[in-house]
C-alpha positions in Angstrom: 22.6 27.7 -32.8 23.6 28.4 -29.3 21.4 28.4 -26.5 22.0 31.5 -24.1 21.0 31.5 -20.7 21.2 28.0 -20.5 22.5 26.1 -17.3 24.2 22.5 -17.5 25.2 20.7 -15.2 28.5 18.6 -15.9 29.5 15.5 -13.6 32.8 13.9 -14.5 35.6 13.3 -12.3 38.3 13.0 -14.6 40.1 16.4 -15.1 41.2 15.8 -19.2 37.6 14.3 -20.2 36.0 16.8 -18.2 37.9 19.9 -20.4 36.9 18.2 -23.8 33.0 17.7 -22.5 32.9 21.2 -20.9 34.6 22.7 -24.4 32.1 21.0 -26.3 29.0 21.8 -24.7 30.4 25.3 -24.5 30.7 25.5 -28.2 27.4 23.7 -28.9 25.1 25.5 -26.8 26.9 28.4 -25.5 25.7 27.8 -21.7 26.9 28.1 -18.3 28.2 24.9 -17.5 28.4 23.8 -13.6 31.2 21.1 -13.4 31.1 18.7 -10.5 33.1 15.6 -9.7 30.6 13.4 -8.1 26.9 12.5 -8.0 26.6 13.4 -4.5 27.5 16.8 -5.2 25.4 17.2 -8.1 22.5 15.9 -6.0 23.1 18.8 -3.6 23.3 21.4 -6.0 20.2 20.6 -8.3 18.3 20.5 -5.2 19.4 24.7 -5.0 19.5 25.4 -8.6 17.5 24.7 -11.6 19.4 23.1 -14.7 18.1 22.8 -18.5 20.2 19.5 -18.8 22.7 17.4 -16.9 25.4 15.6 -18.5 26.8 12.5 -16.6 29.6 10.8 -17.5 30.1 7.2 -15.7 32.5 4.3 -16.6 30.0 1.7 -16.1 26.2 2.2 -15.0 25.4 -0.1 -11.8 22.4 0.0 -9.8 23.9 2.6 -7.6 24.1 4.9 -10.2 20.8 4.2 -11.2 19.3 5.2 -8.0 21.2 8.6 -8.4 20.2 9.3 -11.8 16.8 8.6 -10.6 17.1 10.8 -7.5 18.2 13.8 -9.8 15.1 13.0 -12.5 12.7 13.2 -9.1 14.4 16.3 -8.0 14.2 18.2 -11.3 11.6 16.1 -13.5 12.0 18.8 -16.6 15.4 18.5 -16.8 17.1 16.5 -19.6 19.8 14.2 -18.4 22.4 12.8 -21.1 24.2 10.1 -19.8 27.9 9.1 -21.2 29.4 6.1 -20.9 32.5 3.8 -22.0 30.6 0.8 -22.4 28.0 0.2 -24.8 25.0 -1.5 -22.9 22.5 -3.7 -24.4 20.8 -4.4 -21.1 16.9 -3.8 -22.1 16.2 -3.9 -18.2 18.5 -1.3 -17.6 17.4 0.8 -20.4 13.9 0.6 -18.9 14.7 0.8 -15.2 16.4 4.4 -16.3 13.8 5.4 -18.4 16.0 5.8 -21.4 14.3 7.3 -24.3 17.2 7.2 -26.7 20.6 6.0 -27.4 23.7 6.9 -29.2 27.0 6.0 -29.9 30.0 7.9 -31.1 33.7 8.5 -30.0 34.5 11.3 -27.8 37.5 12.6 -29.7 35.0 13.2 -32.6 33.5 15.6 -30.5 30.0 14.7 -31.7 28.8 15.5 -28.2 28.3 19.2 -28.7 25.4 17.7 -31.6 24.1 15.4 -29.2 23.7 17.9 -26.5 22.3 20.6 -29.2 19.5 18.0 -29.9 18.8 16.7 -26.6 18.3 20.4 -25.4 16.0 21.2 -28.3 13.9 18.1 -27.6 11.2 18.2 -25.1 12.6 18.1 -21.3 12.4 15.3 -18.7 14.0 12.9 -20.8 17.1 10.5 -20.2 19.4 9.8 -23.0 22.1 7.3 -23.0 25.4 7.6 -25.2 28.5 5.2 -25.6 31.7 7.4 -25.8 33.9 4.2 -26.6 36.6 4.6 -29.4 34.2 1.9 -31.2 31.5 4.3 -31.5 33.7 7.0 -33.2 33.1 5.4 -36.9 29.7 3.5 -35.9 26.6 4.5 -37.9 25.3 6.4 -34.9 28.2 8.7 -34.7 27.1 12.3 -35.0 23.3 11.4 -35.8 20.6 12.0 -33.0 19.7 9.1 -30.6 18.1 6.4 -32.0 14.6 5.5 -29.9 14.8 2.8 -27.3 12.1 0.3 -27.8 11.5 -1.8 -24.9 10.7 -5.9 -25.2 6.8 -5.3 -24.3 6.7 -2.1 -26.7 8.2 -4.3 -29.3 5.6 -6.9 -28.8 2.9 -4.4 -29.3 4.4 -3.3 -32.5 4.4 -6.7 -33.9 0.9 -7.4 -33.3 -0.1 -3.9 -34.5 1.8 -4.9 -37.6 -0.3 -8.2 -37.9 -3.5 -6.0 -38.0 -4.8 -6.5 -34.5 -6.9 -3.9 -32.5 -6.1 -2.8 -29.0 -8.7 -5.2 -27.7 -6.9 -7.9 -29.5 -3.3 -7.4 -28.7 -4.5 -6.6 -24.6 -6.3 -10.3 -25.0 -2.8 -11.7 -26.7 -0.5 -10.2 -23.9 -2.7 -10.6 -20.9 -2.7 -6.8 -20.2 -5.6 -4.5 -19.6 -6.5 -2.3 -22.6 -5.3 0.7 -21.0 -2.1 -0.4 -20.7 -2.0 -1.4 -24.2 -3.0 2.3 -25.1 -0.1 3.8 -22.5 2.4 1.5 -24.8 0.9 3.1 -27.9 1.3 6.5 -26.3 5.0 5.9 -25.6 5.5 4.6 -29.0 3.9 7.5 -30.6 6.4 9.8 -28.9 9.4 7.7 -29.3 8.9 6.7 -32.9 7.5 10.1 -33.8 4.7 8.7 -35.6 1.1 9.5 -35.3 -1.0 6.2 -36.8 -0.7 2.7 -36.7 0.5 2.2 -40.4 3.7 4.5 -39.8 4.4 2.1 -36.6 4.4 -1.0 -38.5 6.5 0.4 -40.9 9.1 1.4 -38.4 8.9 -2.5 -37.1 9.6 -3.2 -40.8 12.8 -1.2 -40.7 14.0 -2.3 -37.5 14.2 -6.2 -38.9 15.7 -5.0 -42.5 
């Protein structure tokens, strides 16, 4: 279902990949695509114009790129940011530093990007999604599916204690955290997992381990 009158920012230096991504975004969203070659140009334009989503293609995610993405988010907090990387990233600290809300893996030639972009635009704004566009993702279990939620190490610890039937005060005592911090983690888990109670959270943990 096209999302008309939607402005999408595309950051991709390589001409061929830019054309592939641009066409996939156009077909999936029907929006207006603004292509730029680098993050500096993207930052300058976002200061002047509002975008529903920014699609940023990076060969790698380093500290410089993290700062640049953070600057975009600070400038447009309601803008969804979809980061495409050629490498699969397993660094949980980078996930947390970026504030990544979901992860997907797919091959760019499968043109699953359009489906992923459409999904991202229909979700609440202000999220950062990360996707691997390496060839190995083309036939992976995530191909063509919505991004899986990214659970931080601390959130997983909270989940494990919830599964043991512990209350917030007990979890806070066990982890050496304030009860308000535990409540904040629970709020994030509800959003990421799309669940409303502790029983469903515990069930999700079981599914993660299976």
